[in-house]
N, C-alpha and C positions, 0 to 999 in steps of 0.2 A: 196247084197254082192258086186256085180261088181262095185255098187257106191263107195264104201269104196276102191276098188281096184284103181279106176279113181281118187279119191281123193288122194290117197297115190303117185301115178304116178305124178300127177301134183305138189305136194308138194315137191317130191323128185326132179324134175327139178327144181324147184325154189331153192330149198337149195343148188344146185350142181351148179348153175350158177353165172357168177361173177356180180358185180354190174353193169357194162357197158352194157352187154346182157340185164338185168332185165331194165334198161333205155330205151334202143332201143325199148323193146318190150311194154313198158309202157306209159300211158297217165294219167295226172292230175285227181284226181277223180273228181274235179268241172267240168271238161270238159266230164266226162263219163256219159252216161245214163244207170243206173244200174237197171235193171229189177227185176222185184218179183222173189224170190227164183224158184218158178214153175210158169213161167209167163202164161202157157197155159195149166194148167190141163186137164187129159184126162176125168175126172170124176168131178162130183159135189164135193164141198167142204162139209164135214161132219160137221155140227155144233152141240155143246151141250148146250143145254138151261138150266136155273135154276140150276148150278153146285157149286154155294157158297151161305151158308146159308144166308147171310145179303143180296145177290140180290134175293133170295127168297121171303124175306120179303118186300123189297121196290117194288118188281114185284107186290106181293099181294096187295099193298096198292094203285098202281097207273096203274097197267096194266090189273088188273081183272083175275089176275091168282091165283091158289091156295095159301094159306099160309102153306099149308103140305111141308113137304121134300119129293121129287120124291123118289119112292122106286126103280125105274132104271133109268138110264139116259134118258134125254129127247132129241130126235134126230131131227134134221131138215137138210135143206142142202142149199147151196147157188150155182149157176151155175157158170161154169169156166169163165164166161163172167163179172163176179163180181171182177174177181182178177186186181189188180192195184200195182204198186210199190211203193217204196220209193220216197219222193218228187214227188209225182204226184198229180193230183186233184182229189178230190171226187166230183162227179157230184150231183148237188142239184136242181132237177126237181120240180119246184115249183107248176108246174101243177099236180104233183102226192103226194107232201107230203110238210107239213109245221112243220114237226116234227122230223127233223133229228137228230138221237143220236149217241152215241160213245160207244164201248165196246173193252176195252184193254184185250187181251187174250193171253197165249202161245197155239203155233200152233204145232202140232206133225207132222211129215213128215213120212210115212211110208218105209221101205226100203227093205222089202222082203214079197212075197205072203204069206196071212195067212189065214186059215179056223179053226174056232173050236179052237182059241188059248188060252191056259191056262194062268191065270193071274201071277203065277210066271215066266213064259216064256215071257210075253207081251212085256218087253223092248228090247228083241232080233229082234224084228220085226221093230223098230225104227231106221231111217236114222238119223235123225236129229230135229232140233226144229228151228223155228221163230216166229216173232211177229206178230200177225193179229190184225187189227181192225174191229169188226164186227159191221158194220156200220147197222143202223136199221131206218127205218122209221115208228114210232111209229103208225101212222094214216093210215098206209096202211095194217093192218092185215085185212084178208078176210075170213069170216067162220070159225074162230080160226086158219087158216093156216098162216105160217110165211114167205113163199118165196117171196111174193109180197113185204113184209116189208124189207126184208134182202137180195134179190136176185136183186136188181137194179144194172147195170153198176157200176162199182167200188167201192161197198159196201163191198169189201173183200181185202183192203191194206194190203200187206203183205212185211216182210223185217226187217231191212235195208239188212239183210243177212240170210242164212242158216247156222246154227252151228251144226257140226256133234256130235253124243251122246258123243264120248269121251271125248268131252271138256265140257261137262256138266253132271257128273255122277250122280247128283242127283236132276232129273227135278222137284221133289216135295218140294223144298226148296228154289223157285225163287222170288224175290221180284218182283211186277209187278205195273205200276202206268202209270196215263194218266195225261196230262195237257192240257189245252184249252186255247189258247193264253195267256201261260204262267201260268196259273192258275192250280194248281193241284185239280182234280177231283176224281181220284182215286187212291188208295194206299193199296196193299194187299200183299198176299204171296200165291203162288200154293199149300202150305201145308193146305189151309183150303179148297180145293175142296172137294165136298162131294162123288164124284167118281174120284177115281185119274187116271193117263194114264194107269196102268195095268187093272183097272175096265173096264175102256172104251174099251180098245182094247179085251178084253175078251167078253165082251159083244156084239160090233160090229160085230166081228168076227163071232159070231153065227148067225147074221141075213144075212150078206153078205159076201164075200170074199173080205179081204184087199189085195191092188197091190201096188207094188212100186210106188211111188209118189202121193199115197192118201195123203190128207191133213184133219186132224183131229183139229179143232178149241176147245179148252178145255173148254170154258165158261169164263164168267167174274165174277168180285167180284162186290159188291155196288159201288156206286157212278154214275151211268149212270144219263143223264139229265132227263130221264123220273121219276128217284126216288127222285128228289130235289122238294124242296117248296120254290118258285114256280118253276114248271119246267122250265128246260133252253135245247134249242136247238141249233144246229148250223147255221150258216149263211154264207152268201158269204163272203170269206176273211178271215174267221176263220182258225188258224192253230192249228192241233191237233197232239199231240205227245205221242206216245205209247211205253211205255218202259219195256222190260222185263230183269231182270239180267242176265248177262252172253252173251246177245245178241245183244243188242243196242238199239235205238231208232228210231221208225219209224215215218217218219213225213210226214204229207199231209196237203193240203189246200183246203178248201171247194170253188168249184166254182159254181155258180149258172147258170142255164141254163132254156131254157123255150122251151118246144115242145108240 
């Protein structure tokens, strides 16, 4: 709740300032380094796997997962060190992976503490939304676990902005898409989630307490590189653009490193 009050004060200050005052306190966007909306999360990012029907199907074909729809949300996590912002590099460590993949997702930012939240009250606990690209190294899964695949540094680009929930009255009808080097790879809508945001908050809050600043990546639709024939991966210099309606486009460039 205090977050909304802070945003309101900032908005009021801007609205009551004259153009000269704003100009004195601002710099051109191209000269600014815009960080991720939450650049240093206090906790791991909560990821939701297999949350779109068509992604379940493509994953079953190529990633050795079940073709049955999950009965409950599939939960994994990404460490805070995976976070990076808009117009930054996604690091490709070729000693770790040769299968760097993309996943455009809507991310939910929690705004107040919640435990055992009822589905009908779930959106009251949301502060806002952003775009996240759930970068995945498909050849790094270990013993069925996803954290090595999904938790490497820079594997959670977020941005370009955080939009407060009052600006997105219905998060369950947002177009989302992804382009790689200008070519569209994913195109879907959040209405096709198997478990919507209300479902996810209710389920997650029965497992652990949700706190302000927690990030929930709500899952990706079909069109990932692993699901293509032939499979397609990201390489040094590739530019990936993830877009969610009402929020904007998150742009990142792949940079190869060797360690």
